[in-house]
N, CA, C, O and CB atoms as a CASP TS submission, in Angstrom:
PFRMAT TS
TARGET T0000
AUTHOR 0000-0000-0000
METHOD Language model
MODEL 1
PARENT N/A
ATOM      1  N   MET     1      14.443  -4.118  -3.410  1.00  0.00           N
ATOM      2  CA  MET     1      13.582  -2.957  -3.290  1.00  0.00           C
ATOM      3  C   MET     1      14.344  -1.674  -3.578  1.00  0.00           C
ATOM      4  O   MET     1      14.119  -0.637  -2.954  1.00  0.00           O
ATOM      5  CB  MET     1      12.964  -2.900  -1.906  1.00  0.00           C
ATOM      6  N   ASP     2      15.226  -1.770  -4.513  1.00  0.00           N
ATOM      7  CA  ASP     2      15.971  -0.582  -4.904  1.00  0.00           C
ATOM      8  C   ASP     2      15.033   0.439  -5.521  1.00  0.00           C
ATOM      9  O   ASP     2      14.071   0.083  -6.201  1.00  0.00           O
ATOM     10  CB  ASP     2      17.097  -0.940  -5.885  1.00  0.00           C
ATOM     11  N   GLY     3      15.315   1.686  -5.282  1.00  0.00           N
ATOM     12  CA  GLY     3      14.531   2.756  -5.880  1.00  0.00           C
ATOM     13  C   GLY     3      13.271   3.112  -5.117  1.00  0.00           C
ATOM     14  O   GLY     3      12.470   3.910  -5.604  1.00  0.00           O
ATOM     15  N   LEU     4      13.068   2.543  -3.931  1.00  0.00           N
ATOM     16  CA  LEU     4      11.901   2.882  -3.126  1.00  0.00           C
ATOM     17  C   LEU     4      12.307   3.783  -1.977  1.00  0.00           C
ATOM     18  O   LEU     4      13.366   3.609  -1.374  1.00  0.00           O
ATOM     19  CB  LEU     4      11.214   1.616  -2.597  1.00  0.00           C
ATOM     20  N   ASN     5      11.441   4.758  -1.682  1.00  0.00           N
ATOM     21  CA  ASN     5      11.720   5.589  -0.514  1.00  0.00           C
ATOM     22  C   ASN     5      11.170   4.896   0.732  1.00  0.00           C
ATOM     23  O   ASN     5      10.522   3.854   0.625  1.00  0.00           O
ATOM     24  CB  ASN     5      11.099   7.013  -0.678  1.00  0.00           C
ATOM     25  N   ALA     6      11.416   5.450   1.884  1.00  0.00           N
ATOM     26  CA  ALA     6      11.042   4.813   3.153  1.00  0.00           C
ATOM     27  C   ALA     6       9.539   4.593   3.255  1.00  0.00           C
ATOM     28  O   ALA     6       9.106   3.539   3.721  1.00  0.00           O
ATOM     29  CB  ALA     6      11.517   5.659   4.329  1.00  0.00           C
ATOM     30  N   ASP     7       8.734   5.564   2.830  1.00  0.00           N
ATOM     31  CA  ASP     7       7.280   5.413   2.901  1.00  0.00           C
ATOM     32  C   ASP     7       6.800   4.294   1.989  1.00  0.00           C
ATOM     33  O   ASP     7       5.935   3.509   2.378  1.00  0.00           O
ATOM     34  CB  ASP     7       6.586   6.725   2.528  1.00  0.00           C
ATOM     35  N   GLU     8       7.343   4.212   0.790  1.00  0.00           N
ATOM     36  CA  GLU     8       6.946   3.166  -0.151  1.00  0.00           C
ATOM     37  C   GLU     8       7.303   1.784   0.399  1.00  0.00           C
ATOM     38  O   GLU     8       6.512   0.847   0.291  1.00  0.00           O
ATOM     39  CB  GLU     8       7.621   3.389  -1.521  1.00  0.00           C
ATOM     40  N   ARG     9       8.480   1.660   0.982  1.00  0.00           N
ATOM     41  CA  ARG     9       8.878   0.383   1.589  1.00  0.00           C
ATOM     42  C   ARG     9       7.946   0.016   2.745  1.00  0.00           C
ATOM     43  O   ARG     9       7.546  -1.139   2.889  1.00  0.00           O
ATOM     44  CB  ARG     9      10.338   0.453   2.087  1.00  0.00           C
ATOM     45  N   GLU    10       7.610   0.999   3.553  1.00  0.00           N
ATOM     46  CA  GLU    10       6.733   0.753   4.698  1.00  0.00           C
ATOM     47  C   GLU    10       5.344   0.306   4.233  1.00  0.00           C
ATOM     48  O   GLU    10       4.759  -0.604   4.819  1.00  0.00           O
ATOM     49  CB  GLU    10       6.620   2.020   5.569  1.00  0.00           C
ATOM     50  N   ILE    11       4.822   0.932   3.200  1.00  0.00           N
ATOM     51  CA  ILE    11       3.515   0.541   2.664  1.00  0.00           C
ATOM     52  C   ILE    11       3.572  -0.878   2.126  1.00  0.00           C
ATOM     53  O   ILE    11       2.672  -1.676   2.388  1.00  0.00           O
ATOM     54  CB  ILE    11       3.063   1.514   1.556  1.00  0.00           C
ATOM     55  N   LEU    12       4.608  -1.199   1.385  1.00  0.00           N
ATOM     56  CA  LEU    12       4.754  -2.542   0.822  1.00  0.00           C
ATOM     57  C   LEU    12       4.808  -3.589   1.934  1.00  0.00           C
ATOM     58  O   LEU    12       4.162  -4.631   1.828  1.00  0.00           O
ATOM     59  CB  LEU    12       6.020  -2.627  -0.052  1.00  0.00           C
ATOM     60  N   HIS    13       5.565  -3.328   2.991  1.00  0.00           N
ATOM     61  CA  HIS    13       5.646  -4.255   4.123  1.00  0.00           C
ATOM     62  C   HIS    13       4.296  -4.357   4.836  1.00  0.00           C
ATOM     63  O   HIS    13       3.891  -5.444   5.249  1.00  0.00           O
ATOM     64  CB  HIS    13       6.739  -3.802   5.114  1.00  0.00           C
ATOM     65  N   CYS    14       3.610  -3.238   4.978  1.00  0.00           N
ATOM     66  CA  CYS    14       2.292  -3.222   5.614  1.00  0.00           C
ATOM     67  C   CYS    14       1.321  -4.098   4.839  1.00  0.00           C
ATOM     68  O   CYS    14       0.613  -4.911   5.434  1.00  0.00           O
ATOM     69  CB  CYS    14       1.750  -1.784   5.713  1.00  0.00           C
ATOM     70  N   ILE    15       1.279  -3.946   3.522  1.00  0.00           N
ATOM     71  CA  ILE    15       0.376  -4.734   2.684  1.00  0.00           C
ATOM     72  C   ILE    15       0.703  -6.220   2.804  1.00  0.00           C
ATOM     73  O   ILE    15      -0.198  -7.050   2.926  1.00  0.00           O
ATOM     74  CB  ILE    15       0.466  -4.282   1.211  1.00  0.00           C
ATOM     75  N   GLU    16       1.983  -6.551   2.770  1.00  0.00           N
ATOM     76  CA  GLU    16       2.398  -7.950   2.875  1.00  0.00           C
ATOM     77  C   GLU    16       1.976  -8.560   4.216  1.00  0.00           C
ATOM     78  O   GLU    16       1.427  -9.662   4.261  1.00  0.00           O
ATOM     79  CB  GLU    16       3.918  -8.064   2.702  1.00  0.00           C
ATOM     80  N   ARG    17       2.236  -7.836   5.298  1.00  0.00           N
ATOM     81  CA  ARG    17       1.854  -8.328   6.633  1.00  0.00           C
ATOM     82  C   ARG    17       0.340  -8.527   6.730  1.00  0.00           C
ATOM     83  O   ARG    17      -0.133  -9.542   7.240  1.00  0.00           O
ATOM     84  CB  ARG    17       2.329  -7.345   7.728  1.00  0.00           C
ATOM     85  N   TYR    18      -0.407  -7.545   6.235  1.00  0.00           N
ATOM     86  CA  TYR    18      -1.869  -7.589   6.313  1.00  0.00           C
ATOM     87  C   TYR    18      -2.411  -8.767   5.515  1.00  0.00           C
ATOM     88  O   TYR    18      -3.283  -9.490   5.997  1.00  0.00           O
ATOM     89  CB  TYR    18      -2.481  -6.272   5.800  1.00  0.00           C
ATOM     90  N   GLN    19      -1.909  -8.966   4.311  1.00  0.00           N
ATOM     91  CA  GLN    19      -2.370 -10.083   3.483  1.00  0.00           C
ATOM     92  C   GLN    19      -2.042 -11.423   4.126  1.00  0.00           C
ATOM     93  O   GLN    19      -2.852 -12.349   4.074  1.00  0.00           O
ATOM     94  CB  GLN    19      -1.744 -10.008   2.092  1.00  0.00           C
ATOM     95  N   ASN    20      -0.886 -11.534   4.719  1.00  0.00           N
ATOM     96  CA  ASN    20      -0.513 -12.785   5.402  1.00  0.00           C
ATOM     97  C   ASN    20      -1.408 -13.048   6.601  1.00  0.00           C
ATOM     98  O   ASN    20      -1.747 -14.197   6.886  1.00  0.00           O
ATOM     99  CB  ASN    20       0.952 -12.738   5.851  1.00  0.00           C
ATOM    100  N   GLN    21      -1.792 -11.990   7.304  1.00  0.00           N
ATOM    101  CA  GLN    21      -2.592 -12.144   8.511  1.00  0.00           C
ATOM    102  C   GLN    21      -4.078 -12.336   8.206  1.00  0.00           C
ATOM    103  O   GLN    21      -4.727 -13.174   8.831  1.00  0.00           O
ATOM    104  CB  GLN    21      -2.405 -10.940   9.406  1.00  0.00           C
ATOM    105  N   PHE    22      -4.632 -11.569   7.247  1.00  0.00           N
ATOM    106  CA  PHE    22      -6.074 -11.561   7.014  1.00  0.00           C
ATOM    107  C   PHE    22      -6.506 -12.170   5.677  1.00  0.00           C
ATOM    108  O   PHE    22      -7.698 -12.383   5.453  1.00  0.00           O
ATOM    109  CB  PHE    22      -6.572 -10.161   7.091  1.00  0.00           C
ATOM    110  N   GLY    23      -5.561 -12.448   4.798  1.00  0.00           N
ATOM    111  CA  GLY    23      -5.900 -13.067   3.523  1.00  0.00           C
ATOM    112  C   GLY    23      -6.560 -12.142   2.527  1.00  0.00           C
ATOM    113  O   GLY    23      -7.163 -12.608   1.560  1.00  0.00           O
ATOM    114  N   ARG    24      -6.462 -10.854   2.738  1.00  0.00           N
ATOM    115  CA  ARG    24      -7.012  -9.864   1.808  1.00  0.00           C
ATOM    116  C   ARG    24      -6.176  -8.592   1.880  1.00  0.00           C
ATOM    117  O   ARG    24      -5.317  -8.446   2.750  1.00  0.00           O
ATOM    118  CB  ARG    24      -8.507  -9.559   2.130  1.00  0.00           C
ATOM    119  N   THR    25      -6.434  -7.694   0.971  1.00  0.00           N
ATOM    120  CA  THR    25      -5.666  -6.456   0.892  1.00  0.00           C
ATOM    121  C   THR    25      -6.222  -5.419   1.870  1.00  0.00           C
ATOM    122  O   THR    25      -7.440  -5.321   2.019  1.00  0.00           O
ATOM    123  CB  THR    25      -5.682  -5.901  -0.546  1.00  0.00           C
ATOM    124  N   PRO    26      -5.369  -4.647   2.538  1.00  0.00           N
ATOM    125  CA  PRO    26      -5.867  -3.608   3.447  1.00  0.00           C
ATOM    126  C   PRO    26      -6.437  -2.422   2.673  1.00  0.00           C
ATOM    127  O   PRO    26      -6.070  -2.181   1.523  1.00  0.00           O
ATOM    128  CB  PRO    26      -4.745  -3.132   4.380  1.00  0.00           C
ATOM    129  N   SER    27      -7.329  -1.695   3.315  1.00  0.00           N
ATOM    130  CA  SER    27      -7.858  -0.456   2.732  1.00  0.00           C
ATOM    131  C   SER    27      -6.813   0.643   2.874  1.00  0.00           C
ATOM    132  O   SER    27      -5.846   0.501   3.622  1.00  0.00           O
ATOM    133  CB  SER    27      -9.200  -0.036   3.417  1.00  0.00           C
ATOM    134  N   TYR    28      -7.016   1.737   2.153  1.00  0.00           N
ATOM    135  CA  TYR    28      -6.095   2.874   2.285  1.00  0.00           C
ATOM    136  C   TYR    28      -6.063   3.368   3.730  1.00  0.00           C
ATOM    137  O   TYR    28      -5.002   3.729   4.240  1.00  0.00           O
ATOM    138  CB  TYR    28      -6.508   4.027   1.334  1.00  0.00           C
ATOM    139  N   GLU    29      -7.223   3.383   4.391  1.00  0.00           N
ATOM    140  CA  GLU    29      -7.280   3.830   5.785  1.00  0.00           C
ATOM    141  C   GLU    29      -6.508   2.881   6.697  1.00  0.00           C
ATOM    142  O   GLU    29      -5.803   3.332   7.599  1.00  0.00           O
ATOM    143  CB  GLU    29      -8.737   3.941   6.254  1.00  0.00           C
ATOM    144  N   GLU    30      -6.631   1.592   6.477  1.00  0.00           N
ATOM    145  CA  GLU    30      -5.894   0.621   7.299  1.00  0.00           C
ATOM    146  C   GLU    30      -4.387   0.770   7.074  1.00  0.00           C
ATOM    147  O   GLU    30      -3.609   0.644   8.020  1.00  0.00           O
ATOM    148  CB  GLU    30      -6.347  -0.829   6.972  1.00  0.00           C
ATOM    149  N   ILE    31      -3.972   1.032   5.848  1.00  0.00           N
ATOM    150  CA  ILE    31      -2.551   1.280   5.571  1.00  0.00           C
ATOM    151  C   ILE    31      -2.108   2.551   6.276  1.00  0.00           C
ATOM    152  O   ILE    31      -1.036   2.585   6.881  1.00  0.00           O
ATOM    153  CB  ILE    31      -2.291   1.388   4.042  1.00  0.00           C
ATOM    154  N   ARG    32      -2.930   3.606   6.202  1.00  0.00           N
ATOM    155  CA  ARG    32      -2.589   4.883   6.834  1.00  0.00           C
ATOM    156  C   ARG    32      -2.382   4.699   8.334  1.00  0.00           C
ATOM    157  O   ARG    32      -1.392   5.176   8.890  1.00  0.00           O
ATOM    158  CB  ARG    32      -3.690   5.928   6.573  1.00  0.00           C
ATOM    159  N   VAL    33      -3.305   4.016   8.981  1.00  0.00           N
ATOM    160  CA  VAL    33      -3.213   3.809  10.429  1.00  0.00           C
ATOM    161  C   VAL    33      -1.991   2.960  10.773  1.00  0.00           C
ATOM    162  O   VAL    33      -1.255   3.283  11.705  1.00  0.00           O
ATOM    163  CB  VAL    33      -4.495   3.137  10.964  1.00  0.00           C
ATOM    164  N   SER    34      -1.773   1.889  10.033  1.00  0.00           N
ATOM    165  CA  SER    34      -0.662   0.982  10.306  1.00  0.00           C
ATOM    166  C   SER    34       0.696   1.655  10.142  1.00  0.00           C
ATOM    167  O   SER    34       1.626   1.383  10.900  1.00  0.00           O
ATOM    168  CB  SER    34      -0.745  -0.219   9.397  1.00  0.00           C
ATOM    169  N   THR    35       0.806   2.535   9.149  1.00  0.00           N
ATOM    170  CA  THR    35       2.089   3.186   8.878  1.00  0.00           C
ATOM    171  C   THR    35       2.250   4.513   9.612  1.00  0.00           C
ATOM    172  O   THR    35       3.353   5.056   9.675  1.00  0.00           O
ATOM    173  CB  THR    35       2.243   3.412   7.397  1.00  0.00           C
ATOM    174  N   GLY    36       1.157   5.038  10.167  1.00  0.00           N
ATOM    175  CA  GLY    36       1.221   6.317  10.869  1.00  0.00           C
ATOM    176  C   GLY    36       1.282   7.518   9.939  1.00  0.00           C
ATOM    177  O   GLY    36       1.654   8.614  10.360  1.00  0.00           O
ATOM    178  N   MET    37       0.921   7.320   8.688  1.00  0.00           N
ATOM    179  CA  MET    37       0.936   8.441   7.733  1.00  0.00           C
ATOM    180  C   MET    37      -0.205   9.397   8.048  1.00  0.00           C
ATOM    181  O   MET    37      -1.203   9.014   8.659  1.00  0.00           O
ATOM    182  CB  MET    37       0.823   7.930   6.267  1.00  0.00           C
ATOM    183  N   SER    38      -0.045  10.641   7.626  1.00  0.00           N
ATOM    184  CA  SER    38      -0.985  11.682   8.018  1.00  0.00           C
ATOM    185  C   SER    38      -2.276  11.697   7.206  1.00  0.00           C
ATOM    186  O   SER    38      -3.284  12.222   7.679  1.00  0.00           O
ATOM    187  CB  SER    38      -0.324  13.005   7.903  1.00  0.00           C
ATOM    188  N   SER    39      -2.273  11.131   5.987  1.00  0.00           N
ATOM    189  CA  SER    39      -3.482  11.197   5.172  1.00  0.00           C
ATOM    190  C   SER    39      -3.603   9.997   4.231  1.00  0.00           C
ATOM    191  O   SER    39      -2.610   9.384   3.840  1.00  0.00           O
ATOM    192  CB  SER    39      -3.499  12.490   4.368  1.00  0.00           C
ATOM    193  N   LYS    40      -4.855   9.685   3.883  1.00  0.00           N
ATOM    194  CA  LYS    40      -5.089   8.614   2.914  1.00  0.00           C
ATOM    195  C   LYS    40      -4.584   9.033   1.536  1.00  0.00           C
ATOM    196  O   LYS    40      -4.188   8.182   0.739  1.00  0.00           O
ATOM    197  CB  LYS    40      -6.591   8.251   2.851  1.00  0.00           C
ATOM    198  N   ASP    41      -4.593  10.326   1.248  1.00  0.00           N
ATOM    199  CA  ASP    41      -4.093  10.806  -0.037  1.00  0.00           C
ATOM    200  C   ASP    41      -2.618  10.466  -0.203  1.00  0.00           C
ATOM    201  O   ASP    41      -2.191  10.080  -1.291  1.00  0.00           O
ATOM    202  CB  ASP    41      -4.306  12.317  -0.165  1.00  0.00           C
ATOM    203  N   HIS    42      -1.845  10.606   0.855  1.00  0.00           N
ATOM    204  CA  HIS    42      -0.423  10.243   0.828  1.00  0.00           C
ATOM    205  C   HIS    42      -0.283   8.756   0.508  1.00  0.00           C
ATOM    206  O   HIS    42       0.535   8.367  -0.327  1.00  0.00           O
ATOM    207  CB  HIS    42       0.265  10.578   2.190  1.00  0.00           C
ATOM    208  N   VAL    43      -1.087   7.928   1.178  1.00  0.00           N
ATOM    209  CA  VAL    43      -1.053   6.483   0.936  1.00  0.00           C
ATOM    210  C   VAL    43      -1.436   6.204  -0.511  1.00  0.00           C
ATOM    211  O   VAL    43      -0.761   5.428  -1.188  1.00  0.00           O
ATOM    212  CB  VAL    43      -2.005   5.731   1.908  1.00  0.00           C
ATOM    213  N   TYR    44      -2.510   6.826  -0.994  1.00  0.00           N
ATOM    214  CA  TYR    44      -2.987   6.624  -2.360  1.00  0.00           C
ATOM    215  C   TYR    44      -1.889   6.939  -3.378  1.00  0.00           C
ATOM    216  O   TYR    44      -1.653   6.162  -4.302  1.00  0.00           O
ATOM    217  CB  TYR    44      -4.224   7.496  -2.626  1.00  0.00           C
ATOM    218  N   ARG    45      -1.220   8.083  -3.204  1.00  0.00           N
ATOM    219  CA  ARG    45      -0.149   8.481  -4.135  1.00  0.00           C
ATOM    220  C   ARG    45       0.989   7.469  -4.112  1.00  0.00           C
ATOM    221  O   ARG    45       1.507   7.093  -5.164  1.00  0.00           O
ATOM    222  CB  ARG    45       0.389   9.886  -3.781  1.00  0.00           C
ATOM    223  N   ASP    46       1.379   7.030  -2.930  1.00  0.00           N
ATOM    224  CA  ASP    46       2.489   6.073  -2.839  1.00  0.00           C
ATOM    225  C   ASP    46       2.103   4.701  -3.395  1.00  0.00           C
ATOM    226  O   ASP    46       2.937   4.029  -4.001  1.00  0.00           O
ATOM    227  CB  ASP    46       2.945   5.932  -1.384  1.00  0.00           C
ATOM    228  N   VAL    47       0.862   4.281  -3.201  1.00  0.00           N
ATOM    229  CA  VAL    47       0.404   3.012  -3.776  1.00  0.00           C
ATOM    230  C   VAL    47       0.433   3.104  -5.299  1.00  0.00           C
ATOM    231  O   VAL    47       0.854   2.156  -5.962  1.00  0.00           O
ATOM    232  CB  VAL    47      -1.029   2.659  -3.277  1.00  0.00           C
ATOM    233  N   ARG    48       0.001   4.210  -5.855  1.00  0.00           N
ATOM    234  CA  ARG    48       0.044   4.406  -7.316  1.00  0.00           C
ATOM    235  C   ARG    48       1.492   4.375  -7.815  1.00  0.00           C
ATOM    236  O   ARG    48       1.774   3.804  -8.869  1.00  0.00           O
ATOM    237  CB  ARG    48      -0.632   5.754  -7.710  1.00  0.00           C
ATOM    238  N   THR    49       2.403   4.985  -7.064  1.00  0.00           N
ATOM    239  CA  THR    49       3.816   4.972  -7.433  1.00  0.00           C
ATOM    240  C   THR    49       4.360   3.547  -7.404  1.00  0.00           C
ATOM    241  O   THR    49       5.106   3.148  -8.298  1.00  0.00           O
ATOM    242  CB  THR    49       4.632   5.876  -6.488  1.00  0.00           C
ATOM    243  N   LEU    50       3.989   2.782  -6.381  1.00  0.00           N
ATOM    244  CA  LEU    50       4.426   1.388  -6.289  1.00  0.00           C
ATOM    245  C   LEU    50       3.889   0.579  -7.470  1.00  0.00           C
ATOM    246  O   LEU    50       4.570  -0.308  -7.985  1.00  0.00           O
ATOM    247  CB  LEU    50       3.961   0.761  -4.956  1.00  0.00           C
ATOM    248  N   GLU    51       2.682   0.887  -7.887  1.00  0.00           N
ATOM    249  CA  GLU    51       2.115   0.199  -9.043  1.00  0.00           C
ATOM    250  C   GLU    51       2.888   0.576 -10.318  1.00  0.00           C
ATOM    251  O   GLU    51       3.203  -0.289 -11.135  1.00  0.00           O
ATOM    252  CB  GLU    51       0.609   0.547  -9.196  1.00  0.00           C
ATOM    253  N   GLU    52       3.186   1.854 -10.479  1.00  0.00           N
ATOM    254  CA  GLU    52       3.946   2.310 -11.651  1.00  0.00           C
ATOM    255  C   GLU    52       5.336   1.674 -11.699  1.00  0.00           C
ATOM    256  O   GLU    52       5.854   1.388 -12.778  1.00  0.00           O
ATOM    257  CB  GLU    52       4.075   3.841 -11.641  1.00  0.00           C
ATOM    258  N   LYS    53       5.933   1.455 -10.533  1.00  0.00           N
ATOM    259  CA  LYS    53       7.263   0.848 -10.457  1.00  0.00           C
ATOM    260  C   LYS    53       7.217  -0.674 -10.588  1.00  0.00           C
ATOM    261  O   LYS    53       8.263  -1.322 -10.648  1.00  0.00           O
ATOM    262  CB  LYS    53       7.931   1.227  -9.147  1.00  0.00           C
ATOM    263  N   GLY    54       6.004  -1.254 -10.633  1.00  0.00           N
ATOM    264  CA  GLY    54       5.862  -2.686 -10.824  1.00  0.00           C
ATOM    265  C   GLY    54       5.845  -3.528  -9.559  1.00  0.00           C
ATOM    266  O   GLY    54       5.907  -4.755  -9.642  1.00  0.00           O
ATOM    267  N   TYR    55       5.762  -2.905  -8.395  1.00  0.00           N
ATOM    268  CA  TYR    55       5.749  -3.648  -7.147  1.00  0.00           C
ATOM    269  C   TYR    55       4.353  -4.136  -6.773  1.00  0.00           C
ATOM    270  O   TYR    55       4.218  -5.105  -6.027  1.00  0.00           O
ATOM    271  CB  TYR    55       6.302  -2.794  -6.039  1.00  0.00           C
ATOM    272  N   LEU    56       3.307  -3.473  -7.286  1.00  0.00           N
ATOM    273  CA  LEU    56       1.929  -3.834  -7.001  1.00  0.00           C
ATOM    274  C   LEU    56       1.129  -3.852  -8.295  1.00  0.00           C
ATOM    275  O   LEU    56       1.510  -3.235  -9.290  1.00  0.00           O
ATOM    276  CB  LEU    56       1.303  -2.857  -5.985  1.00  0.00           C
ATOM    277  N   HIS    57       0.017  -4.570  -8.261  1.00  0.00           N
ATOM    278  CA  HIS    57      -0.958  -4.508  -9.348  1.00  0.00           C
ATOM    279  C   HIS    57      -2.305  -4.229  -8.711  1.00  0.00           C
ATOM    280  O   HIS    57      -2.748  -4.989  -7.850  1.00  0.00           O
ATOM    281  CB  HIS    57      -0.983  -5.840 -10.201  1.00  0.00           C
ATOM    282  N   CYS    58      -2.961  -3.156  -9.116  1.00  0.00           N
ATOM    283  CA  CYS    58      -4.252  -2.783  -8.550  1.00  0.00           C
ATOM    284  C   CYS    58      -5.356  -3.047  -9.569  1.00  0.00           C
ATOM    285  O   CYS    58      -5.245  -2.684 -10.740  1.00  0.00           O
ATOM    286  CB  CYS    58      -4.254  -1.298  -8.117  1.00  0.00           C
ATOM    287  N   GLU    59      -6.420  -3.687  -9.097  1.00  0.00           N
ATOM    288  CA  GLU    59      -7.593  -3.939  -9.940  1.00  0.00           C
ATOM    289  C   GLU    59      -8.534  -2.745  -9.790  1.00  0.00           C
ATOM    290  O   GLU    59      -9.012  -2.469  -8.689  1.00  0.00           O
ATOM    291  CB  GLU    59      -8.315  -5.292  -9.548  1.00  0.00           C
ATOM    292  N   ARG    60      -8.795  -2.060 -10.854  1.00  0.00           N
ATOM    293  CA  ARG    60      -9.694  -0.902 -10.820  1.00  0.00           C
ATOM    294  C   ARG    60     -11.140  -1.369 -10.685  1.00  0.00           C
ATOM    295  O   ARG    60     -11.537  -2.384 -11.257  1.00  0.00           O
ATOM    296  CB  ARG    60      -9.523  -0.035 -12.095  1.00  0.00           C
ATOM    297  N   GLY    61     -11.910  -0.617  -9.925  1.00  0.00           N
ATOM    298  CA  GLY    61     -13.331  -0.892  -9.773  1.00  0.00           C
ATOM    299  C   GLY    61     -13.666  -2.022  -8.810  1.00  0.00           C
ATOM    300  O   GLY    61     -14.824  -2.427  -8.703  1.00  0.00           O
ATOM    301  N   ILE    62     -12.653  -2.532  -8.107  1.00  0.00           N
ATOM    302  CA  ILE    62     -12.863  -3.609  -7.148  1.00  0.00           C
ATOM    303  C   ILE    62     -12.417  -3.110  -5.771  1.00  0.00           C
ATOM    304  O   ILE    62     -11.311  -2.594  -5.607  1.00  0.00           O
ATOM    305  CB  ILE    62     -12.080  -4.907  -7.566  1.00  0.00           C
ATOM    306  N   SER    63     -13.298  -3.276  -4.793  1.00  0.00           N
ATOM    307  CA  SER    63     -12.929  -2.887  -3.442  1.00  0.00           C
ATOM    308  C   SER    63     -11.698  -3.656  -2.991  1.00  0.00           C
ATOM    309  O   SER    63     -11.646  -4.878  -3.134  1.00  0.00           O
ATOM    310  CB  SER    63     -14.092  -3.122  -2.473  1.00  0.00           C
ATOM    311  N   ARG    64     -10.722  -2.968  -2.457  1.00  0.00           N
ATOM    312  CA  ARG    64      -9.454  -3.551  -2.006  1.00  0.00           C
ATOM    313  C   ARG    64      -8.734  -4.288  -3.122  1.00  0.00           C
ATOM    314  O   ARG    64      -8.026  -5.267  -2.887  1.00  0.00           O
ATOM    315  CB  ARG    64      -9.696  -4.498  -0.848  1.00  0.00           C
ATOM    316  N   GLY    65      -8.929  -3.793  -4.356  1.00  0.00           N
ATOM    317  CA  GLY    65      -8.366  -4.436  -5.539  1.00  0.00           C
ATOM    318  C   GLY    65      -6.892  -4.265  -5.671  1.00  0.00           C
ATOM    319  O   GLY    65      -6.296  -4.760  -6.627  1.00  0.00           O
TER
END
């Protein structure tokens, strides 16, 4: 996980834990609550950054994609 900041690492771990527990991807709000971040916009930006760095793949137009 080189090149990730603390928030990006925390989001990635949150998504992994959530998928293992519930079998689906968490919403931005669920990620925000789990990580204690102040806004969904912060989560959204970091998720997009993780996608750009190749750590995630997001399906556009699909809920929890």
